[in-house]
C-alpha positions in Angstrom: 13.5 -5.7 -19.2 11.7 -2.3 -18.4 8.8 -0.9 -20.2 9.0 2.7 -21.1 5.8 4.9 -21.4 4.8 8.3 -20.2 2.4 8.7 -17.2 0.2 11.8 -17.2 -0.9 13.6 -14.2 -4.3 11.9 -14.4 -2.3 8.3 -14.2 -0.8 9.3 -10.9 -4.0 10.2 -9.6 -5.5 7.3 -10.7 -2.6 5.2 -9.3 -3.0 7.2 -5.7 -6.9 6.5 -5.9 -6.4 2.7 -6.7 -4.2 2.5 -3.6 -6.6 4.6 -1.5 -9.5 2.3 -2.5 -7.6 -1.0 -1.9 -6.1 0.1 1.6 -9.4 -0.6 3.4 -9.6 -4.0 1.7 -6.3 -5.2 3.2 -7.4 -6.8 6.2 -5.0 -9.5 5.9 -2.3 -7.3 5.2 -1.3 -5.7 1.9 0.0 -9.1 0.5 -3.6 -10.2 0.6 -4.8 -7.5 -2.2 -1.5 -8.7 -4.4 -3.6 -10.6 -7.0 -5.8 -7.4 -7.4 -2.5 -5.3 -7.8 -1.6 -7.9 -10.5 -4.6 -7.3 -12.2 -4.4 -3.3 -12.2 -0.6 -2.9 -12.7 0.2 -5.5 -15.0 -2.9 -6.5 -17.0 -5.2 -3.6 -17.1 -2.8 -0.6 -17.2 0.6 -2.7 -18.4 2.6 0.0 -16.2 4.7 -3.1 -14.9 5.7 -6.7 -16.6 5.0 -9.6 -15.1 8.6 -10.2 -14.1 8.6 -6.7 -12.4 5.7 -7.6 -10.6 6.9 -10.9 -9.2 10.3 -9.5 -8.3 9.3 -6.8 -6.3 7.1 -9.1 -4.2 9.9 -11.6 -3.7 12.8 -9.0 -2.9 10.2 -7.1 -0.4 9.4 -10.7 1.4 13.0 -11.8 1.5 14.2 -8.3 3.1 13.6 -7.7 6.8 10.8 -5.2 7.7 7.3 -5.1 7.3 5.6 -6.9 4.1 4.1 -3.6 2.9 7.4 -2.6 1.3 6.7 -4.5 -1.9 4.2 -1.6 -2.4 7.1 0.7 -2.5 8.8 -1.6 -4.9 5.9 -1.4 -7.3 5.5 2.1 -7.1 9.3 2.2 -7.8 9.3 0.2 -10.9 6.1 1.9 -12.1 8.2 5.2 -11.8 11.4 3.6 -13.4 9.3 2.6 -16.3 7.6 6.1 -16.8 10.9 7.8 -16.6 12.7 5.4 -19.2 14.2 3.1 -16.9 17.6 4.9 -15.8 19.1 8.0 -14.9 18.0 11.1 -12.8 14.6 11.5 -14.3 13.6 8.0 -14.1 14.8 7.8 -10.2 12.7 10.9 -9.7 9.9 9.3 -11.0 10.7 6.2 -9.1 10.5 8.3 -5.8 7.4 9.8 -7.1 5.9 6.3 -7.6 6.9 5.1 -3.9 5.4 8.3 -2.4 2.2 7.9 -4.3 1.9 4.2 -3.7 3.1 4.1 0.0 0.6 7.2 0.9 -2.1 5.8 -1.0 -2.1 2.4 0.9 -1.2 3.9 4.5 -3.4 6.9 4.6 -6.7 5.2 4.8 -5.9 2.8 7.4 -4.1 5.3 9.2 -6.7 7.9 9.4 -9.3 5.0 10.4 -7.1 4.0 13.4 -6.6 7.6 14.8 -10.2 8.3 14.4 -11.2 5.0 16.1 -8.6 5.8 18.8 -9.9 9.4 19.4 -13.4 8.1 19.3 -12.5 5.4 22.0 -10.6 8.0 24.1 -13.4 10.3 23.9 -16.0 7.7 25.0 -14.0 5.9 27.5 -16.4 6.4 30.5 -19.4 4.9 28.5 -20.4 1.6 29.6 -20.4 -0.3 26.1 -16.7 1.0 25.4 -15.4 -0.3 29.0 -17.1 -3.5 28.3 -15.6 -3.8 25.1 -12.1 -3.3 26.1 -12.6 -5.6 29.0 -13.5 -8.2 26.9 -10.9 -7.7 24.4 -8.0 -7.8 26.7 -8.2 -11.6 27.3 -8.3 -12.1 23.5 -5.5 -9.6 22.8 -3.2 -11.3 25.3 -4.0 -14.7 24.1 -3.2 -13.5 20.3 0.1 -12.4 21.4 
């Protein structure tokens, strides 16, 4: 069962900002923030049904690939609901939902990683950076 509602530009922006803010909290992976996503998407905003939320997570976990795929499915379902559930308009909004959610969840952590690696490269000759790298090497090998 799909819900039908209209999302305004501000709603899409709020969805994007929500995923931007939750991205850096996803230390255990995106799935660790699923309870908060449920509160936001199902309980607070009412953009998804309980069944749509649960099905999105189950499908993404069953499919091969990264666990973050459930975010794309959540965005897809929000867009489909905003577009009336079926047809080209709904699919277009579904694609917009996927883009908004995935860019929102991936952008902050990607920028943070990029900046940290640039900083590490710029400061690779400093004693503290070399000590950190040498100390982390056995830990990384052990975790692998």
